[in-house]
C-alpha positions in Angstrom: -29.6 37.2 -30.9 -27.4 37.1 -34.2 -24.2 38.9 -34.3 -22.6 39.2 -37.8 -19.1 40.2 -38.8 -17.5 39.6 -42.3 -13.9 39.6 -43.1 -11.4 38.0 -45.7 -8.5 35.9 -45.2 -8.2 33.2 -42.5 -5.2 35.0 -40.9 -8.0 37.2 -39.2 -10.3 34.3 -38.1 -9.3 34.5 -34.4 -9.4 38.3 -34.3 -12.9 38.3 -35.5 -14.1 35.3 -33.6 -12.9 37.2 -30.4 -14.8 40.3 -31.6 -18.0 38.3 -32.1 -17.8 36.8 -28.7 -17.0 40.0 -26.9 -19.8 41.7 -28.7 -22.2 38.7 -27.8 -21.0 39.0 -24.1 -21.6 42.7 -24.0 -25.2 42.4 -25.3 -26.0 39.5 -23.3 -24.5 40.7 -20.0 -24.9 44.5 -20.2 -28.3 44.8 -22.3 -30.4 42.0 -22.4 -29.7 40.9 -18.6 -30.2 44.4 -17.4 -33.6 44.6 -19.4 -34.7 41.1 -18.1 -34.4 39.6 -21.6 -31.9 36.9 -21.1 -31.4 34.2 -18.3 -28.4 32.2 -18.1 -30.2 28.8 -18.5 -32.0 29.8 -21.8 -31.2 27.5 -24.5 -29.1 28.6 -27.4 -30.3 28.5 -30.9 -27.7 26.1 -32.7 -27.8 28.1 -36.1 -26.4 31.0 -34.1 -24.4 29.2 -31.6 -20.6 29.7 -31.6 -18.6 26.6 -32.6 -17.5 25.9 -28.9 -21.0 26.3 -27.4 -21.5 23.1 -25.0 -24.1 20.8 -26.4 -25.9 20.9 -23.2 -26.7 24.7 -23.9 -28.2 24.0 -27.0 -30.1 20.7 -26.5 -30.7 20.7 -22.7 -32.4 17.5 -21.3 -32.9 16.3 -24.5 -29.1 15.5 -25.3 -29.0 12.2 -23.9 -32.0 10.9 -26.0 -30.6 12.7 -28.9 -27.0 10.8 -28.4 -29.1 7.5 -28.0 -31.0 8.2 -31.2 -27.9 9.0 -33.1 -26.2 5.8 -31.9 -29.3 3.6 -32.9 -29.9 5.3 -36.3 -26.5 6.5 -37.5 -23.9 3.8 -36.1 -21.7 4.8 -39.0 -21.8 8.5 -38.2 -22.7 9.5 -41.7 -24.5 12.5 -40.5 -21.3 13.9 -38.8 -19.9 14.3 -42.2 -22.2 17.3 -42.8 -20.7 19.4 -40.1 -22.3 21.1 -37.2 -22.7 19.8 -33.7 -22.3 16.3 -33.1 -23.9 14.1 -30.4 -21.4 11.4 -30.7 
């Protein structure tokens, strides 16, 4: 599910973030679950996940292995400079 809002100016960021989250919650709880199209333990697609989505909800059981991989191959955390969800 992808919910899209656009606005101008950072002074509206929180208002629109709240609106996106309310819309997502409504679609998930009142539409998708009623139609049997959504389960609470379904993974969240990271490109559409809200910034405060817990990593466990995106990567599931793979999270510990991804964290170890990041420690081994990116000890200086260069990839965290690109933004996004961080394993370390």
